[in-house]
Every structure is written in C-alpha cells, then in structure tokens.
C-alpha positions as CSV (number, residue, x, y, z in Angstrom):
1,M,118.3,-10.0,34.7
2,K,121.4,-11.5,36.9
3,T,120.0,-9.7,40.1
4,I,115.9,-10.9,39.4
5,V,117.9,-14.8,38.8
6,A,119.6,-14.4,41.9
7,G,116.9,-12.7,43.8
8,S,114.2,-15.0,43.1
9,D,113.2,-19.0,41.6
10,A,113.7,-17.8,38.1
11,V,116.0,-19.6,36.0
12,G,118.1,-17.6,33.0
13,L,120.3,-18.0,30.3
14,F,123.8,-17.0,30.2
15,P,126.8,-17.2,28.4
16,L,129.3,-19.1,31.8
17,S,131.3,-15.9,31.1
18,A,128.8,-13.2,32.0
19,V,127.8,-15.5,35.1
20,F,131.6,-17.0,36.0
21,R,131.9,-14.6,39.2
22,E,128.7,-15.5,40.2
23,V,128.8,-18.8,40.2
24,T,132.3,-19.2,41.8
25,T,130.9,-17.2,44.5
26,G,127.8,-19.3,44.8
27,E,125.3,-16.6,44.5
28,L,124.0,-18.3,41.3
29,S,123.9,-22.1,40.5
30,V,124.4,-23.9,37.4
31,L,122.2,-26.2,36.5
32,D,123.7,-29.6,35.2
33,R,121.7,-30.0,31.8
34,V,122.5,-29.0,28.2
35,E,120.3,-29.8,25.9
36,P,121.8,-30.4,22.1
37,W,119.2,-27.7,20.7
38,L,120.5,-25.0,22.8
39,H,123.8,-23.2,20.7
40,T,123.8,-20.4,18.5
41,N,125.1,-19.7,15.2
42,F,125.4,-15.9,13.1
43,G,126.5,-15.7,9.7
44,V,127.9,-12.5,7.9
45,V,125.8,-11.5,4.6
46,W,126.4,-9.5,1.9
47,P,125.6,-8.4,-1.7
48,R,126.1,-12.0,-4.0
49,R,127.6,-9.5,-7.0
50,R,129.4,-6.8,-4.6
51,V,133.4,-7.9,-3.5
52,L,134.3,-6.9,0.3
53,S,137.0,-4.2,0.8
54,P,139.9,-5.0,2.6
55,S,138.4,-3.5,6.0
56,A,135.2,-5.5,5.7
57,R,137.2,-8.6,4.8
58,A,139.3,-7.5,8.2
59,F,136.6,-6.6,10.5
60,I,134.5,-10.3,9.3
61,E,138.2,-11.9,10.5
62,H,138.0,-10.1,13.3
63,V,134.3,-11.2,14.2
64,V,135.3,-14.8,13.5
65,D,138.7,-14.7,15.9
66,M,136.6,-13.2,18.4
67,D,133.8,-16.6,18.1
68,A,136.3,-18.7,18.6
69,G,138.2,-17.3,21.4
70,Q,134.7,-17.3,23.2
71,F,134.3,-20.7,22.6
72,A,137.7,-21.2,24.2
73,L,136.5,-18.9,27.4
74,E,133.3,-20.7,27.7
75,D,135.1,-24.0,27.3
76,K,137.4,-23.4,30.1
77,F,134.7,-21.9,32.4
78,A,132.4,-24.9,31.9
79,A,135.2,-27.0,32.5
80,T,135.6,-25.4,36.0
81,V,132.3,-25.0,36.4
82,L,131.0,-28.6,35.5
83,G,133.9,-30.5,34.9
84,P,135.7,-32.2,31.8
85,R,132.6,-33.6,30.2
86,V,130.4,-30.3,28.8
87,S,132.2,-28.8,26.1
88,R,130.6,-25.7,23.6
89,G,127.1,-26.1,24.7
90,R,127.4,-30.1,24.3
91,R,127.6,-32.9,26.6
92,R,131.1,-35.3,26.0
93,A,130.2,-38.8,26.0
94,S,131.0,-40.1,29.5
95,K,133.3,-43.4,29.4
C-alpha cells in the first residue's frame, strides 16, 4: 500500500510507526488533519461463566502492555512529524 501511495496521488491510512521512515526521508507526507472519529479500539472477550487460565490472563496483560507501548511510540512519532500538538489521534488544544 505504501508503494501505491508513494507512486500516485492516492491517500492511505497508516499508523505513523508504519511509515515513519518514509515520512522522515520525504518519500511520503502526512496530512496535518486528525478527525475526532479516527481512532481504533479493541476488546478482549471470553464466556461470562469461565475463569481465565493463568496463561490467558498473562496474554491479555501482554496485549494491553503492547498497546500502551504502541500509543507511546505513535505519540513520539506524531510529535516528531506533526509537532507536540497532536497526540493519540486527537488534536491538542491550541494555546
């Protein structure tokens, strides 16, 4: 998808971590536009009356930790590429 966007007038949606190299080298540009509805969510579900095994609990904790790390990485890239006013998919209030 990055190749298609780079070689045309197409627009793509990517996490900044997926295109950071291309943005910093100038191959791709970031549109300085963040819509309030543009975000992702995930959930973990299991049957109500089942107790999670220790390995299932450990896996869920790992997924949550990885998600937090990804948010931190995206915030860092957003600050580098777009400045400190953009964070976690939301535009920070201007002073």
